[in-house]
N, C-alpha and C positions, 0 to 999 in steps of 0.2 A: 467584454462580451460579444457574442457573435450574432447579434440582432441589430436591427436599425431602430430600436426604441429610444426612449428618452432616458437620462441618468442624472441622479442627484446624489451628493454625498453630505452626510451630517458627520462632523469630525467632533468627538467628544471635547468639551471646552478645557478640561486640565491637560489635555494632551497636546496643546497647540504650542507649548513651549519647547525647550530642548529636550532631548532624549533622556537625559538623567532626571530632569525635573518631572518629565511626563510619568516615568516609571514610579517616582516617589508619590506623585499625586494618585497615580492608579492604586498603588498599594493602600493609601489612605481610604480610597473609595471601598476596596475590598474588606478592609478591617473594621470599618464603621457601619454596624448593622442598623443605625438609625436613619441612614440615608434612604430616600425613596427607591423602590425598584426602578430600573432603567429599561422601559419596554419600548418596543418599536412594533408598528403596525403595518399590515398590508392588507387591502381590500381588492377582491377580484374586480374585474372591469364593470360587471353589473352590480357589485356591492354586496351580493349574497353570501360569498365566502370571506371569512375574515381570518387572519393568521397574525397572531402576537407571538413575539420573540423577545428575548432579553436575558439578563442575569438575575438570579435571586437565590435565596436560601431555600432549598426544598427540604421540608420536614417529612422524612421517609425513614425506614428501618435501615437504609444504606448509610454509610458515612456521610455526615453532614459537611456542607460547604457551599460556597457561591458557585452555581453551576448555570451553564446555558440551558434555557428550556423553551418550549413552544406551546402553543394552545391554538386550537382551531374552531372556528364557530361557522355554523351554516344556517341560513334562514332564521337568524336571531337566537339560535341555541347553540351551546356548546357540544361538540361531538367528539373533541379530544381534549381532555382537561390537561393542566400544566404537567408537562412531560419533560424529563431531563434528557441530556445528550452527552456523548462523550466517546472516546477511543481509548483502547487498552494497547499501548505500544510496547514492544519488547525493549528492555534495558532502561525502563523509567517508570514512573508512576503514571496513572491514568491520566490522559490528556482530556480534561473535562471539568476539573476542579480547580478553584483558586485562580480564575481567570479575570482579566480586566478587558474593558472595551478599548479598541483602538478606533474603530470608526464603523458607521452604517452607511451603506451606499445603496440607494433606492434606484430602480430603473423600471422600465417597462418594454414589452416587445409585442409586434403584432406582424405575423407573416402568413402567408397562404401558399400552400403547395398541394400537388397531387402525386398519388402513387398509381402504378400501373393496374391496381385492383384494390378492392375493400369494400366497405359498407356504405360509403358516400362518395361523392365526387370530389369537390375541392375542400381541403381542411384548412381550418383557421386555427393558428398558434397564437392566441392572445392572452397576455398575462401581466402581472405586476410582480416585480422581483426585488429582494432585499438580501444584501450579503452583510453578515455580521462578522467583522474581523476582531479576533481575540488574540491575547497574549497571555501566558502564564505570569503570575506576579512572582514566582519563585526564580531563583537564579538561572535555571535552565532557560527560561523565557521563550519556550516553544509557542509557536503561533498556529492558530486553527481558524479556518474560515467556515461559516455555516451559510449556505444558500438556501433561500426560500423562495417558493413561487405561489401566487394565489391566481387560479383559474377560475372562470365561471363553473367549470365541471368539477373542480376539486383543488387540491393543493398538493405540494410536493416540497422535499428537502433533501439535500445532500451535504456531505462533509468535503472539505478540501484542506489538505496539509500542503501548504506552499512550500517551495525549496527555501532553505534557510541554513545557517551555519550550524554544522553538528548534526544535521538530519538529511543528509542526502540520500540515504537508503531508509525505507520504512518497513518495519516488520510489524504487522497488525496482528495482535492476539485475538481481539474481539472488538466487535462494535457495540457500544453500549447505549442503543437507542431504545427508549421505552415509549409505551403507548398506554396512557391512563384513559380508559373509556369511561363514559357516564355509567351510573349504576343502572342495572336492569337491562342491559343489552342483551339481545337474542343474537346467537352466532351460528353461522354454517360453517363447520370446522372440518377441514381436511387434516386429520391427525394421521401422522406417519410413524413407521417403525424406526426410522433412522434418517440420516443424511444421505445415504446412498439409495436413491429412489427414482422410480419413473413416473411418479405422482398419479399412478393409477389405483385411486381409491374413492370413497364416497365423501361428500361434503355433508356430514350429519348435523341436524339442527339441535341446539341445546343452549341453555343459559350460559353466558359466558363465564360466570363464576363457577361453574361446574368443572372447568378444565383443572386437571390436577398437576401439581408441580412435576416438572420433567417432561410434560407432553411436547412433542415437537409438531408444530403446526405449519402446514404448507400454505402458500399463498396462491391465489387470492383469498383473503379472509373477508367474508360477508357479514355485516353487522346492521341490526335495527335497534335504534334507541327507543327508549320509552317515550320521548317526545315525537316520535314517527318518522324520524330522519333515517335514511339508508346510506351506508357508507361500505366501501370496501378498500382493504389495505393490501397493497402489492408494491412491486418495484419495476423500475424502468432503467434501461441503459446500463446493463450489467456488462462492464468491460474491465479486463485486468483485475477482477475482483471476485469474491465468491458469493454464491446466492445466500439469500437471507430466509431464515425461518423465524417463528416466534415461539416464545414459550412462556408460562405463568411466571409472574414475579412473586416468590413466596411471601406470604403475609400481607399482600395487598390484592384483594380481589378484583377482578375485572381489569388487571393490568398486566401487559405483556411486554417482554423485552426480546431484543433481537438475538439470533444465534446465527453466525455464519458458518457455511458448509466447510468442514474440514477435509483436507486430502486424506483418503483412506490410509495411506502409509505415513503420513507426516501430519499428526493432528494438531500440533503445537500452533505454529503460526499459520493463520488463515490467509493472509495476503502478504506477499513479499513484492515489493517494487521500488522503483526509484521515485523520488519526490519529483513532481507533485503527485500525492495520492489524491484520487477523486473517487468517491464512493458512487455507487448507483443512486438513482432518485428514489426516496421512500414516497410512495404515491398514496394518496386518499382520493377515491373516486366518491362523489357526493351527489345526492339527488333525493327528491321528495317521494318517489317511488323506486321500486327495484328496477323496473324497466328503463328509467332514465340513465341507470348505471350502465346498461347495455348500449344506449345511445352514445354515452360519454366516453366509451373506452379508447377514443382517439387521443386521449391525453397521454397515454403511453408512447404513442408514436411522436407527438410533439416533444417529448422529453429525450428523443434520441437524435443522433447527428443526421443531416441530410444524407440523401442518397449518394453513393460513390460510384454508381453505375451510370455512366455518362448517357448512354443510349439504352434504355430499357424496353425498347419496342419488341425484343425477343421474348419477353417475359409474359407468357400466355396462361391465364387462369383457365380452369376447364374441369372436366370430369374423366374418370378414368375407369375402364373395366379392370377387375382385380380377381386373381384365381386363388389366392391363398385362404381366405375366410371359408369358402365352401368346400375346401379340400381338393381344389383344382379338378372339380367334376366337369364332365361333358357327356351329354346323353344324346342318343339318337345320331352317333358319329360313326365313320368306319375305321377308327384309329383307337389305340390304348391311350387314354388320357394320362398326363403326367407332365414333367417338366421336359417337353420336347417341341420340335418345331411345329409339328401338326396341331398341338394343343394350343400354343400361344397364337397360332395363326387364326384358330377357331375363335379365340377371345378378341383377336384384333379385329376380324370381320364383324363381330357383334358390335364392338366399338364403333367402327366405321358406319355400320348400318343404323346406329342410333345416335348420331352426331356426338359421340364422345371424342375428346381431344387426344386421350392418352391410353396406353396399356401399361399397367404396373406389373413388371415381372419381379417376383419376390425370390425370397431365399431358395438357393438351390441351383441357381442359373449358372454359376461359374465353377470352374475346376477347384477341387479340394474341398476342405471343410469350410464352414462360415467364417471362422476366425483365422485359420491358417491356410486359406486357399490362395488362388491367383485371380484377381479380379479384372485382369486384362485378357482373360481366356474363358470363353464359354465352354460348358461341357459338351461333349461330342454329339450328344442327342439333340442339341439345340443350335441350329445354324442361325446365330445371331445377325450376322451381316446381311443374310437373305431376309430376314424378318425385319430388319431396320429398312432395308429397300422396299419391301412390300408394304410397310407402314407409310413410308413417304409417299407411295403411290396413292394410298387410300386417305391420306391426311391425318393419320394417327402417330403421334410420338411415342417413344418408348422410354420408360422410367425404369431403373435398375435399383435393386436392393443391395446394401452393403452393410456388413458389420462394421462398426466404427473403428475396430483395431486394424482391419484391412484398409479402410479408407485412409487412415492415419499413416500407415506403412507405405502405401502405394499411390498417395493422393496425386503428386504432380503428374507422374507417368500415366496414371489411369484416367485423370480427368482430361488430360490432353488428348489421349486416345478416344475417349468418349465423344469429345467435340469433333474429332476427325470421323468417327463413325457416323455421327448425327444423332447421338442420344440426346434427349430432351432434358432429363434430370436424374437425380439420384435420391434414394430414400436411405438414410444413414440411421442405424438402429443400435440399441442396446448400450447407449452411454451410461444412464442410470446415475448420474452425478452431475453435481453443479459446483464443485470446488473450483478455485482459481485456475487450476491447470486445465480442467475440462471446459471451463467458459472459454479459455483460450483456443481450444480445439474448435468449438462452434464458429468462433470468428475466422479462424484460418480456413475452415471448410467452406464457410459463406464466400470468403474473398476468392479463393482459388476456384471455387465452382463458378462465381461471377466472371472471372478472367477467361473461362472456357464455355460461357454461355450455357450453364447447366442450373436448372432448378434443384432447389434442396427441400426435403421433407424430412424433418427430424423425428425419429421415433425413439422409444426408451429415452424420452427427453425430459428436460425441466421445462417449467412454464414459459410462455412467451413473455417478452419484456420490451417489446416495440422494436426490436433489432431489424425487423423487416422494412422500417423506413430506410435505415442506412443500406441494408442489403435486401432489396425487394425480391431478390431471387430465392430467398426463404419464403417459399410458396404457402407453407403450413407446417404444422408440427403436431405430435400426439399429446403427451402429457395429459392423458385422459382415460378413465375407465370406460372404454368404448365397446362397440359391438362384439369385438372378438371375445370378450368375457362370456358371451353366450355359449361358447364352445366348452366352458368349464363350470358354469354355475348360474345362479339366478340373480347376481348382483346388478346386472345391467338391465334394469327393469324401468317401467314408465315413471315411477317416482324419482329415480335417478335421473332419467332423461330430463324431467322438468325441473330438476335443481341444477343441472349444468349451465343453462344459459345465463342464470344469475350468479354463478360462482366462477367455475373455470373459464368460461368464455369471455368473462371480463378482461382476461389477460390477452385475448387475441385468438387468432384461428386455431381451430381444434380439429384434427383428422380422427373424428369418431368412427368414420367408416360406415355410413348408413346404407340403406337400399335393400334390406332383406325382404323377400317376397313370400317366404314360408312363416307367416306371422300367426301365433296362436294366442288363446287366452292362457292365464297363468296356470289353471287348472290341467292344461294339456302340454305345458311346456316341460322339456327335459333337455339338458345339455348333451351336446354331441358334437364331434369334430368334423364329420363329413356331412354336407348339406345341413348345417345348423338351422335351428329355429331361432326366431326373434319373439319376444313378448309384446303383446299389444296387437295392434291392427296395422294392415298395409298403409292406410291413409296416415297413421302415426309415423311411419317410415318415410312417407313422401314429404310430410311436413318438415322434416329435419332438414331438407335441402334449402328450406326457406328460414327456419328458426335458427339452424346453426351456422356459424361463420367459419367458412374454409374456402379459400379461392381455388384449391384443389379438392374435389369431392370424390370419393371412391362409390362404385356400384358393386357391392359385395358378392352378389349372387352370380350363379354360373348362366350362361346364355340361354339354356332351356327353361330356367325358371323364369325368365323375363318375356321371351318371344310370345306374342300374341296375348299377354296378360294385361288387363286393365291397370293402367298407372305407368307403364313404360313409356307411353307417348309423353307423359308429364316430365319423365326424367331426362327425355331427349331435349326438352325445351328449356328447362329451368337454368338460368344463369348461375354462376358461382361468384360474380362480382357486381357491385350494385352502386347506383348513384345517389340513393336516399334509403334511409332505415326509419322506421317508426314502430316502437312497441306500443301497441295499442291497448294491451291489458295483460295482466298476469299476476300470478302469486307463487312464490317459491316452492317448488316441489309439488305444485298442484296443477296449474294450467298456464299457457302463455298464448298470445296472438301477436305476431310479428308481420308487419308489411315492408315489403322491400321493393324499390323500383330500379328497373334496368331500362333505360331509354324511355319510351313512352308506356311500357308495360309495367304494372304492379303484379307482385306475388304476394299472396297473404297465406301464412302458414298458422294453424292452431294445433296444439297438442294438449293432452290432458294426461293425469296419473291414472290409478286404477279406479277412480270415480267417473263414471259417465256424467257428462254435463251438457247443459245447452248454453251456447254463447251467443250474445247479440254484438255483432262485428259492424261498428259504424264505418261509413265510408267517407269520412270527412276529409281524409288525405288525397282524395281524387280532385282533379280539376273540374272546370265547368264541362257541361256536355254529357252525352250518354256513353256508357262503357258496356262492353260485353264480358261477363265473368263466366269463365270455364271452371266448373267446380268438380272437385274429387272428393267424395265423402264417404264416411263409414256405412257398412251395411249391417243392420241389426242382426245380431247372433252370428255373423259371419266374419271372423277376424281378417280372413284373407280376401274379403270382397271389397270392391270400390264401386261406389255409385257415382257415375259421371252425368252431369247435366249442366244446362246453360242458363244464365239469368242476364237481365239488362238491369243496371244499377246506375244511380247517380250519387254525387257527393252527399246528398241529403238523406240517403237511404241507410238501412242497417240491415245486414244479412244475418239470418238465423243459422247458426251451425250446431247440429246435434252430433255429439262425440260419444261413441261407445266406451266402456271402460278400457283404458290404454289406448285411446283413440286419437284421431286425427281429422284434419279438414284442411284442403288447400284450395286456393283460387289463383287462377291466372286471368288478370283483368286488363283488357285492351280496349283503346278508344274506338267506338263504332266508326266505321267508314262512312263519310257523308253520301 
C-alpha cells in the first residue's frame, strides 16, 4: 500500500499448509454448500458506513456458482444489497465464479493534503481498507484481488488482476460489476443514446424500476432510498481503462450492471493491457441529505494518485471573458467585431477592468480548419503575439481553444510553443468518448500540458473522476448541458440548473459557462445564436458562481452587456476557489442554498426552479462578531433587475431571501471592521 496506515492479514486456515494441500482444501470449501458463508467486514472511521464482502452462492437468473459479492450499509440501513462481481477475460471463462479465498488483508490510511484550488482547504483521506485475494478452483488457477474501502463519506471498490503465470497480457471483454439497490429507490438518470457521448443531457427523476433493458445510464447516478438515505454512484481514477456506464439487469428490478465504453472501431476488447490490470474505483457517495453528497465529493480526489506537479504555484484559478457564446458581439466600438486583434483586445480590456484573470479565445483563432488546421499559427487578422504581450501588461492570461485531433497531432510542438509565447492554458474540445484509447489521450494531454505549465479545460468531455488531484492543471471540464444550449432550445432551464448541483457536480468541477445578463421569464424566451437569452433572473445567474464548482469560470456575455449593469461588481469580486463549503438547504431540481468561504469572507448563493419561493437562510456558519452582508436579490416582475442592499448579521440571525420564479439570491459577507 501507498499510505502510512496500519495493516493486518487474516489467512484462511485450510491454506496454511503446502500449496497442493491448500488447493484441495479450498476445493472442498467450494463444493460444500453446507459451510457457512465467509464474510469480512469494514467499518468507516466513524462507524456509519459498513462494507461486507465475501464469497457465497448468489441465487439469480444468471448461472449459479460461488461468487465474490459485496454489501454496503449506511446509518444502520442497507443501501446496496448483495451484489456479485467478476470480469470477462478473452480466452477463458469469466473470472468471478468458482473462486476460493487465499487471504483477507485489512489496513487503514489517514493522510492530509492540499490542492491549488477547490471547495475546501485541507483535505483528509481517512479510510479502512480490505483486500480479498482469490484464486480459481479450476486447473487454470487464475488469481483476482478485490480492494474495498470504507470512508465516512462513502465506500469504494476496485479490481486487481496481479501478474501471474499464463496471464502476462490481459484482454478484458467486460466488467461484471452489479449494483443491487433497495426496493423503491428514486433515481435521477442521465440516459444516453450511446457510449460516444459528451454527457450533455438532463438528469431526469424517475423510479429506478422504470429503467428499460438496454438503457445506457451515465454517471453520476443519484438515488434516494425509501429509508431516506441518499447515495450517488460514480467512478474515480480512470487510468489505462475504459469509462463505465450502467444498464438494467433483465429480470431483476432496481438492479444495474456495468458496461465499459467500447472503442468505436474495435468494439470487442474493452481494455487491453499488461498485467497487473487495475480497474478504476467504483464509488458510492453517501449522505443523510443530498447536500451532504455535494460536501463529500472530495472522496473522488482521495481515490486518485497524489499530484505529480512538484511546484503547482503557477496554477491560478479565476474567471475569464469569453466571446463565443454571445456570437463575438461588440457594441459601441469603432471596428468590425470578429476574430481579429481589435475585438480580442476589446474583450481583454473588459477582463482587466473587472478583475478577471483570463481571456478565452475560442474556435477560429488559428490557420486552417478546426480539425485540419495548424495550431502553431494564428490567422492573419489576429496578432496573437501582440495580444499576449498586451495581456501580460494588463495582468490577463490567454487561453486557446483546440480541437482534440489537432492537439493530438501537434501536441509537443504546440505546447512548447505556447509556453514560450506565455499562453496560460488550452481548452481541448470534441473528444466525445471515454474508451481506453481516449482516456489515454486525457492523461497524455494533462501530463504534457503540465510539463509546459499550461492549464487544461476539457470540453466535449467525459465526467470528472478526480484526476485533477494528480494533474491539478486540469482546471475544469464540461461534460454538462450548460448555458450554450440556450442558443438551441429550452433545455437549459431553471429546473435543470437546480438538478445539476446534486448530480453532475458530484463528479467535480463543471464548466457550465454562466453569467448571462439578458435574462427573461420563460414566456419571453427564444433561442438564438447571437446575443442569446437566458431563462430565469440575473440573480439566478449570479448565484451560479457560488453554487457551481469550477475553479475556472466564464463570463459569457459581451462587454457592453455588463458595463454599468447591476451585478457586474459582484462578478468582479466572487472567487472561484474556496476554503470551506456548506450546503445549507436544498431539494433536487427545486432549490438550493450554498455557503462558501474564501479567507475571512463568506459567499452565499441561492437558486430556485420556476417556482418562486421564500427561503430563510441561517447564519450559523459565521464565527463570532458582527458581519456586513452585501445582498444581490431579485426584483419583482423584472428578470433582468437586481436589487442591491446591505445588512448587518450575526451567527444567530437568519436572512429572508425572496426568489422570483427562476430566481436567485447572493450575499457577500465580510467581518465588520472594529
